[in-house]
PAPA-569344 format. One record per residue (C-alpha): residue in three letters; z, x, y. Coordinates in steps of 0.001 Angstrom, whole numbers, plus 500000, padded with zeros to 6 digits. Last residue first. Example, Ala and Ser with C-alpha at 12.3 -4.5 7.8 and 13.67 -1.06 7.14 Angstrom:
% residues 2
 resn     c3     c1     c2
  Ser 507140 513670 498940
  Ala 507800 512300 495500
This chain:
% residues 253
 resn     c3     c1     c2
  Lys 187118 149229 293040
  Lys 187413 145775 294605
  Lys 186218 147170 297950
  Asn 183198 148707 296235
  Leu 182373 145320 294668
  Phe 182611 143554 298034
  Ala 180517 146153 299855
  Lys 177887 146073 297113
  Leu 177683 142275 297249
  Val 177355 142233 301044
  Asn 174677 144929 300944
  Gln 172757 143038 298250
  Ala 172796 139870 300354
  Asp 171405 141602 303450
  Glu 168861 143667 301508
  Thr 167323 140585 299927
  Gln 167478 139905 296188
  Leu 170058 137102 296479
  Leu 167826 135476 299073
  Arg 165149 134764 296463
  Ser 167621 133325 293925
  Phe 169225 131146 296605
  Glu 165782 129965 297729
  Gly 164815 128942 294210
  Leu 168170 127300 293501
  Glu 168086 125414 296797
  Glu 164677 124001 295874
  Gln 165907 122901 292434
  Ile 169050 121370 293937
  Val 166988 119498 296514
  Asp 164627 118066 293886
  Asp 167506 116773 291751
  Leu 169213 115376 294859
  Val 166221 113292 295883
  Asn 166186 111553 292518
  Gln 169948 110912 292635
  Gln 170468 109904 296276
  Gln 169526 106247 296334
  Arg 171382 105342 293120
  Lys 174746 106810 294117
  Ile 176519 103647 295303
  Leu 174821 101569 292600
  Ala 175898 103954 289852
  Lys 179487 103952 291157
  Ser 179544 100151 291191
  Thr 178258 100023 287616
  Gln 180959 102503 286554
  Val 183733 100496 288223
  Ala 182528 097111 286943
  Asp 182070 098408 283408
  Ala 185503 100043 283428
  Pro 187461 096953 284535
  Leu 190297 098403 286696
  Lys 193252 100196 285098
  Ala 191544 103591 285330
  Leu 191303 103226 289126
  Glu 195073 102873 289460
  Val 195558 105770 287038
  Ala 193258 107959 289160
  Lys 194983 106860 292377
  Gly 198350 107818 290903
  Met 196935 111141 289741
  Ala 195767 111883 293285
  Tyr 199210 110987 294665
  Glu 200999 113096 292071
  Leu 198762 116052 292881
  Tyr 199240 115644 296660
  Gly 203027 115424 296542
  Ala 204644 118759 297346
  Met 201601 120010 299257
  Pro 202008 117157 301728
  Leu 198981 114856 301910
  Val 195504 114706 303439
  Glu 193436 111646 302519
  Asn 189819 110800 301763
  Val 188331 114293 302105
  Ile 184717 115142 302947
  Gly 184412 112538 305729
  Phe 184202 114974 308659
  Glu 187670 114013 309941
  Gln 189047 114483 306418
  Ala 187508 117949 306179
  Lys 188972 118717 309612
  Gln 192431 117812 308334
  Ala 191870 119855 305180
  Ser 191236 122812 307446
  Phe 188074 124778 308059
  Arg 186969 128301 307215
  Asp 183849 129434 309011
  Gly 180360 129437 307460
  Leu 178499 129326 310777
  Leu 175349 127738 309326
  Leu 176844 125504 306630
  Leu 179967 124200 308408
  Glu 178539 123776 311895
  Ser 175209 122574 310524
  Ala 176959 119856 308520
  Arg 178768 118736 311681
  Gln 175542 118626 313632
  His 173566 116756 310964
  Gly 176083 114079 309984
  Ala 179259 114364 307893
  Ile 178560 112701 304553
  Leu 174770 112477 304552
  Pro 174513 115873 306292
  Leu 176789 117265 303525
  Leu 174770 115790 300656
  Tyr 171366 117309 301408
  Ser 172155 120971 302119
  Ser 175074 120617 299685
  Gly 172835 119956 296680
  Ala 174755 122419 294520
  Glu 173713 125330 296760
  Pro 173625 126362 300418
  Cys 171834 129590 301417
  Leu 172583 133297 300971
  Gly 173127 136419 303091
  Leu 176830 136371 302231
  Arg 177860 135164 305700
  Thr 175093 132561 305372
  Phe 176771 131194 302235
  Pro 180386 131026 303440
  Leu 180993 127282 302863
  Gln 184761 127216 303389
  Leu 187767 124983 302737
  Phe 191412 125156 303715
  Ser 194438 123608 302113
  Glu 197906 123558 303705
  Glu 197911 119779 304176
  Ala 197137 119142 300499
  Ala 193865 117443 299637
  Tyr 192673 114200 298056
  Val 188999 113634 297213
  Leu 187427 110455 295816
  Asp 183951 109968 294369
  Cys 183172 113609 293695
  His 179697 115077 294184
  Phe 180426 116366 297708
  Leu 183623 117929 296325
  Met 181547 120307 294194
  Thr 180323 121927 297420
  Thr 183869 122856 298482
  Gly 185085 124830 295474
  Ile 181457 125880 294986
  Gly 181943 127998 298103
  Ile 185694 128248 298766
  Ala 188438 125692 298132
  Leu 191689 127609 298662
  Gly 195068 125848 298788
  Gly 195415 122460 297081
  Val 192578 120090 296259
  Ala 192846 117083 293943
  Ala 189339 115904 293042
  Ile 188528 112454 291638
  Val 185431 111832 289505
  Pro 184500 108247 288689
  Lys 182731 107797 285340
  Arg 179000 108049 284897
  Ala 178931 111802 285620
  Lys 175521 112779 287014
  Gly 176561 115096 289842
  Ile 179449 116585 287856
  Ala 177251 117380 284861
  Gln 174270 118680 286837
  Met 176389 120993 288948
  Phe 178120 122209 285771
  Gln 174749 122962 284185
  Phe 173827 124968 287277
  Ser 177017 127030 286924
  Pro 176151 127517 283246
  Arg 172848 129251 284147
  Glu 169842 127759 282403
  Gly 168479 126243 285634
  Asp 168152 129638 287267
  Val 170075 132473 288921
  Asp 169069 135459 286822
  Gly 171622 137686 285153
  Ser 175299 137079 284509
  Lys 176600 140546 285400
  Val 176502 139943 289169
  Phe 178262 136574 288863
  Asp 180921 138011 286541
  Asn 181811 140678 289088
  Val 181686 138127 291914
  Asp 183990 135571 290288
  Asn 182534 132517 291966
  Gly 184581 130281 294222
  Ser 188165 130759 295452
  Thr 189239 127712 293465
  Phe 191778 124889 293866
  Cys 194838 126982 294720
  Asp 198453 125907 295369
  Glu 199059 123553 292423
  Ser 196540 125313 290214
  Gly 193143 123657 290180
  Arg 192216 120009 289864
  Leu 189461 117694 288670
  Leu 190487 114179 287620
  Ile 187964 112250 285505
  Val 188408 108458 285240
  Arg 188048 105781 282531
  Val 188597 107824 279387
  Glu 189344 105906 276197
  Asp 185634 105245 275695
  Asp 184980 108990 275419
  Ala 181357 109985 276167
  Asp 181870 110594 279900
  Ala 185020 112586 279168
  Gln 183165 114789 276693
  Arg 180344 115444 279174
  Ile 182830 116262 281949
  Gly 184706 118658 279673
  Glu 181464 120303 278590
  Ala 180511 120985 282201
  Leu 183936 122465 282967
  Ala 183849 124594 279797
  Ser 180409 125950 280683
  Tyr 181535 126684 284251
  Met 184513 128593 282856
  Ser 182206 130730 280704
  Gln 180048 131407 283774
  Thr 183120 132716 285562
  Leu 185018 130864 288293
  Ala 187647 132394 290554
  Asn 190911 130471 290073
  Lys 192753 132685 292551
  Lys 192297 135580 290089
  Glu 195921 135582 288781
  Pro 195858 131786 289057
  Arg 193194 131254 286387
  His 193768 127595 285608
  Ile 190945 125241 286574
  Gln 192124 121871 285294
  Leu 190125 118930 283953
  Ile 192393 115914 283619
  Phe 190801 113030 281710
  Val 192455 109823 282906
  Gly 192922 106742 280702
  Asn 196704 107070 280842
  Gln 196639 110811 280023
  Lys 194008 113088 278515
  Gln 194300 116840 279056
  Tyr 191733 119622 279098
  Leu 192439 123112 280466
  Ile 189909 125609 281760
  Asn 191118 129229 281903
  Glu 191342 129532 278112
  Asp 187622 128798 277787
  Ala 186166 126764 274894
  Ser 188195 123733 275950
  Gly 189522 121486 273237
  Ser 187622 118856 271270
  Met 187730 115113 271981
């Protein structure tokens, strides 16, 4: 297994678990296109490695990810299927091996939508999540317009996707997004313990079971992601979205 091509994405293999860490704490783990490429490649490598049984996705101890790095997002050109963030969506959604997420602190935008593709999610009590797309003049992405209603139901999904408010880890558990909420001091160890437990089970049985669980959604999900991508790209050019982006970039300056 080769190393990560981005210094802010760390690879580690331990006890049959491939740990994929977002590590850019000085920017609240905001994701660049280079980081997305390294995340996608890490998932592909883990899927191809017979020694790996489980993929564990984590951030810094007190921050999962604040979402896209806006400056990098603006500089990265068209939003289309060639974009590394889209490749990451594809990789995590189609991973053969179980994907576990350990969430501490912020999980904003893609930091929340990627959780819908994970098989198990454990979060720290102090965490909060957010799907702020409408507040940015945009629409859901990463298949969230399809997956979240499946997980939480129509009204609850509408609350999170249409209003775009922050919500707690406890509410995420109530809505079915998170399996368990744990103290900040122990959530990473707990998630790793579950990953090792899963890695000890017969790999063929686990991977076959995962494929069966996800089989009904995969074809639909590909179409949804493509439609979301088109609408996201269209909305990004609207006056509302451009005004939000300009205000954010001016504030950063």
